[in-house]
C-alpha positions as CSV (number, residue, x, y, z in Angstrom):
1,X,19.4,7.1,54.3
2,X,19.6,4.3,51.8
3,X,17.4,3.0,49.0
4,X,17.2,-0.7,48.6
5,X,16.3,-2.8,45.6
6,X,15.3,-6.4,46.0
7,X,14.4,-9.2,43.6
8,X,12.9,-12.6,44.1
9,X,11.0,-15.3,42.3
10,X,7.4,-15.6,43.0
11,X,5.0,-18.4,42.2
12,X,1.2,-18.8,41.7
13,X,1.0,-20.8,44.9
14,X,2.2,-17.7,46.8
15,X,-1.0,-16.0,45.9
16,X,-3.1,-18.9,47.2
17,X,-1.6,-18.6,50.7
18,X,-4.0,-17.0,53.2
19,X,-1.1,-15.1,54.7
20,X,1.9,-14.6,52.4
21,X,5.1,-14.6,54.5
22,X,6.6,-12.0,52.2
23,X,4.1,-9.5,53.4
24,X,5.4,-9.8,56.9
25,X,9.0,-9.5,55.6
26,X,7.9,-6.4,53.7
27,X,6.6,-4.8,56.9
28,X,9.9,-5.5,58.7
29,X,12.3,-4.5,56.0
30,X,10.4,-2.2,53.5
31,X,12.9,-2.3,50.6
32,X,12.6,0.6,48.3
33,X,12.4,-1.4,45.1
34,X,11.3,-5.0,44.5
35,X,11.8,-6.9,41.3
36,X,9.8,-10.1,41.0
37,X,9.9,-12.9,38.4
38,X,7.5,-15.9,37.9
39,X,4.5,-13.9,39.1
40,X,2.2,-16.4,37.5
41,X,-1.1,-15.1,38.9
42,X,-3.9,-13.2,37.2
43,X,-4.2,-9.5,37.7
44,X,-7.2,-9.8,40.0
45,X,-5.1,-11.8,42.4
46,X,-1.9,-9.7,42.1
47,X,-3.6,-6.4,42.9
48,X,-4.7,-7.4,46.5
49,X,-1.3,-8.7,47.2
50,X,0.3,-5.5,46.0
51,X,-2.3,-3.6,48.1
52,X,-1.2,-5.6,51.2
53,X,2.5,-4.7,50.5
54,X,1.5,-1.0,50.4
55,X,-0.4,-1.5,53.7
56,X,2.7,-3.1,55.3
57,X,4.9,-0.2,54.1
58,X,2.5,2.5,55.4
59,X,2.1,0.6,58.7
60,X,5.8,0.5,59.1
61,X,6.1,4.2,58.4
62,X,8.1,3.8,55.3
63,X,5.4,5.7,53.3
64,X,2.6,7.9,54.6
65,X,-0.1,6.2,52.5
66,X,-0.2,2.8,50.8
67,X,-0.9,4.5,47.4
68,X,2.7,5.9,47.5
69,X,4.1,2.4,46.8
70,X,4.5,2.6,43.0
71,X,3.7,-0.7,41.2
72,X,4.0,-2.1,37.8
73,X,3.7,-5.6,36.4
74,X,3.1,-7.5,33.2
75,X,1.2,-10.7,33.0
76,X,2.1,-13.3,30.4
77,X,-0.6,-13.6,27.8
78,X,-0.2,-17.4,28.1
79,X,-2.0,-18.4,31.3
80,X,0.2,-19.7,34.1
81,X,3.5,-18.7,32.5
82,X,6.2,-16.1,33.3
83,X,5.0,-12.8,34.7
84,X,7.1,-10.0,36.2
85,X,6.4,-7.3,38.8
86,X,8.1,-4.3,40.3
87,X,7.3,-2.2,43.4
88,X,9.0,1.0,44.3
89,X,8.8,3.4,47.2
90,X,11.0,5.8,45.2
91,X,9.4,8.2,42.8
92,X,9.1,6.6,39.4
93,X,9.5,9.0,36.5
94,X,9.0,6.6,33.6
95,X,7.9,3.0,33.0
96,X,8.4,0.7,30.0
97,X,6.8,-2.7,29.4
98,X,8.2,-5.4,27.2
99,X,11.2,-5.4,24.8
100,X,10.7,-3.5,21.5
101,X,9.9,-5.7,18.6
102,X,8.8,-8.8,20.6
103,X,5.1,-9.1,20.1
104,X,4.5,-12.8,20.5
105,X,2.5,-14.0,23.4
106,X,5.3,-16.2,24.6
107,X,7.5,-13.1,25.1
108,X,5.0,-11.2,27.3
109,X,5.4,-11.0,31.0
110,X,9.2,-11.1,30.8
111,X,10.6,-7.6,30.8
112,X,9.6,-4.4,32.6
113,X,11.8,-1.4,33.4
114,X,11.4,1.8,35.5
115,X,13.4,5.0,35.8
116,X,13.3,6.1,39.4
117,X,14.6,9.1,41.2
118,X,16.8,8.8,44.3
119,X,16.5,11.4,47.1
120,X,19.7,12.9,45.7
121,X,17.9,13.7,42.5
122,X,19.6,11.4,40.1
123,X,17.8,8.8,38.0
124,X,18.6,5.1,37.8
125,X,17.0,2.5,35.6
126,X,15.9,-0.8,37.2
127,X,15.1,-3.7,34.9
128,X,13.2,-6.8,35.9
129,X,13.7,-9.6,33.5
130,X,12.7,-13.3,33.2
131,X,14.4,-15.0,30.3
132,X,13.0,-18.1,28.5
133,X,14.3,-21.4,29.9
134,X,14.7,-23.0,26.6
135,X,14.8,-26.8,25.8
136,X,17.3,-28.5,23.7
137,X,14.7,-31.1,22.8
138,X,12.4,-28.4,21.4
139,X,14.1,-26.2,18.7
140,X,11.3,-23.7,18.8
141,X,11.8,-23.0,22.5
142,X,15.5,-22.5,21.9
143,X,14.7,-20.1,19.0
144,X,12.4,-18.2,21.3
145,X,15.2,-17.9,23.9
146,X,17.9,-16.7,21.5
147,X,15.5,-14.2,19.9
148,X,14.7,-12.8,23.4
149,X,18.4,-12.7,24.3
150,X,19.3,-10.9,21.0
151,X,16.7,-8.3,21.7
152,X,18.0,-7.8,25.3
153,X,21.4,-7.0,23.9
154,X,20.0,-4.2,21.8
155,X,18.0,-2.7,24.7
156,X,19.6,0.3,26.5
157,X,18.5,1.8,29.7
158,X,19.7,4.9,31.5
159,X,23.2,6.0,32.2
160,X,23.1,4.1,35.5
161,X,21.2,0.8,35.4
162,X,20.7,-2.5,37.3
163,X,19.3,-5.6,35.5
164,X,17.8,-8.0,38.1
165,X,16.3,-11.3,37.1
166,X,16.3,-14.9,36.1
167,X,18.5,-15.2,33.0
168,X,18.2,-19.0,32.9
169,X,21.9,-19.3,32.0
170,X,24.8,-20.5,34.1
171,X,27.7,-18.4,32.9
172,X,30.8,-20.5,33.9
173,X,31.7,-23.8,35.5
174,X,31.7,-21.9,38.8
175,X,28.0,-21.3,38.4
176,X,26.9,-24.9,38.1
177,X,27.7,-28.0,40.2
178,X,28.1,-30.5,37.4
179,X,29.4,-28.4,34.5
180,X,30.7,-31.2,32.3
181,X,27.5,-33.2,32.4
182,X,25.4,-30.2,31.5
183,X,27.3,-28.8,28.5
184,X,24.7,-30.0,26.1
185,X,21.7,-28.9,28.2
186,X,19.7,-25.7,27.9
187,X,21.0,-23.2,30.4
188,X,24.7,-24.1,30.0
189,X,25.2,-24.2,26.2
190,X,28.2,-22.4,24.9
191,X,25.9,-20.3,22.7
192,X,23.9,-19.2,25.7
193,X,26.9,-18.4,27.9
194,X,28.3,-16.2,25.1
195,X,25.4,-13.8,25.7
196,X,26.6,-13.3,29.3
197,X,30.1,-12.7,27.9
198,X,28.8,-9.9,25.8
199,X,26.9,-8.2,28.7
200,X,30.0,-8.3,30.8
201,X,32.4,-7.5,28.0
202,X,31.1,-5.4,25.1
203,X,28.3,-3.8,27.2
204,X,30.6,-3.4,30.3
205,X,28.0,-4.5,32.9
206,X,29.3,-5.9,36.2
207,X,28.1,-9.3,37.5
208,X,27.7,-8.0,41.1
209,X,27.4,-11.3,42.8
210,X,30.6,-12.8,41.1
211,X,32.4,-9.5,41.5
212,X,31.8,-9.6,45.3
213,X,32.0,-13.3,45.9
214,X,35.1,-13.9,43.9
215,X,36.1,-17.1,42.0
216,X,34.3,-19.5,44.4
217,X,32.0,-22.4,43.4
218,X,28.5,-21.0,43.5
219,X,26.6,-19.6,45.3
220,X,23.7,-21.3,43.5
221,X,20.3,-19.9,43.0
222,X,18.3,-22.8,41.6
223,X,18.2,-26.5,42.4
224,X,16.3,-29.3,40.6
225,X,13.2,-30.7,42.4
226,X,14.5,-34.2,41.6
227,X,16.4,-36.3,44.1
228,X,18.1,-34.4,46.9
229,X,19.6,-31.6,44.8
230,X,18.9,-28.9,47.3
231,X,20.1,-30.9,50.3
232,X,23.3,-31.8,48.5
233,X,23.7,-28.3,47.1
234,X,23.8,-29.5,43.5
235,X,22.6,-26.3,41.9
236,X,23.0,-23.6,39.2
237,X,23.5,-19.9,39.5
238,X,21.1,-18.6,36.8
239,X,19.9,-15.4,38.5
240,X,21.9,-12.2,38.2
241,X,22.2,-8.6,39.1
242,X,24.1,-6.8,36.3
243,X,25.0,-3.2,37.2
244,X,26.7,-0.4,35.3
245,X,30.3,0.0,36.6
246,X,29.7,3.2,38.5
247,X,27.0,1.6,40.6
248,X,29.1,-1.5,41.2
249,X,32.6,-0.1,41.7
250,X,32.5,0.4,45.4
251,X,31.5,-3.1,46.3
252,X,32.7,-4.5,49.7
253,X,33.5,-8.1,50.7
254,X,30.5,-10.4,51.1
255,X,29.4,-11.7,54.5
256,X,27.0,-14.4,55.6
257,X,23.5,-14.0,57.0
258,X,20.3,-15.9,57.2
259,X,16.6,-15.3,56.9
260,X,13.8,-16.5,59.1
261,X,12.4,-19.2,56.8
262,X,15.5,-20.2,54.8
263,X,17.1,-23.6,55.0
264,X,20.5,-22.3,53.8
265,X,22.5,-19.3,54.9
266,X,22.7,-16.3,52.6
267,X,25.6,-14.6,51.0
268,X,25.1,-10.9,51.8
269,X,27.1,-8.3,49.8
270,X,27.4,-4.7,50.8
271,X,28.7,-1.9,48.6
272,X,28.5,1.9,48.8
273,X,26.0,2.5,46.1
274,X,24.4,-0.9,46.2
275,X,23.5,-3.5,48.8
276,X,22.7,-6.9,47.5
277,X,21.6,-10.0,49.4
278,X,21.1,-13.4,47.9
279,X,19.0,-15.7,50.1
280,X,19.3,-19.2,49.0
281,X,16.9,-22.1,49.7
282,X,13.3,-22.8,50.2
283,X,11.6,-23.3,53.6
284,X,8.4,-25.2,52.5
285,X,7.6,-27.2,49.5
286,X,4.2,-28.2,48.1
287,X,3.5,-31.9,47.9
288,X,3.8,-31.7,44.1
289,X,7.2,-30.1,44.5
290,X,6.0,-26.6,43.5
291,X,7.3,-23.9,45.8
292,X,4.8,-22.3,48.2
293,X,7.0,-19.6,49.8
294,X,8.6,-17.1,47.5
295,X,11.0,-15.7,50.2
296,X,14.2,-17.6,49.7
297,X,12.6,-19.9,47.1
298,X,15.4,-19.3,44.7
299,X,16.9,-15.8,45.0
300,X,16.1,-13.0,47.3
301,X,18.0,-9.8,46.4
302,X,18.2,-6.5,48.0
303,X,20.2,-3.6,46.5
304,X,20.8,-0.4,48.3
305,X,21.7,2.9,46.7
306,X,23.3,5.5,49.0
307,X,21.4,8.8,49.3
């Protein structure tokens, strides 16, 4: 058997849908762990959605009762912003909410982590993170972002860990279509990119996607809503899965696959301890350009841990 970890960006509009397509996907695929960012709904709307995911899992036979789908989420104390969630069909032995020392409302709904036990009996730490976007025209927003990143560097999980989330940083020119034009923009500043250097250097995490895909342009995980950025694939790779070396060392070559409601094919990467799938593109857009469907809206990730 295998245990799978998935991450994707969610949006408030998802919870307004009468039938969320991700529920149907859950019933067909039943990933063991989901990491979600931009879950911008209030708790009373999140709970029924999570209940429905549990129902889909139990109907599919993945769990015997929907209560066996462990859940955790943190809502941003500023209404309509941030928000992260995590669902796990694996036993969760410990949960932690928020980064130590960050008490401001603007830092809430951005970091949760869970220690979960695999059927083999070992424990892995899964972190779900949503980093501040920042704004070079607003020094306070950049200060908030750097403060959050500094605190992230000091946070330590278990011996084996996977960080999944929206880091709002394109690491190298391979991760952004128009690198030169964006060198002074938030998300591609040298100071921001230096943090990724530290994660991959001093902290010895592995950028799973880049490690598997190699030195190719992209694949991107975010496109501006302006113009025809998505159609022309003028994007940024700002979403990452950073794994400890032992989890990432048996990676295999990536292949290409596609999802049922995606406009662009996905880059699927298989490795012995982990299986990660990035699904790129959005299937439907709201008239005001806010995404409706979360599946494939920016990044859809599945990681599999061998049992």
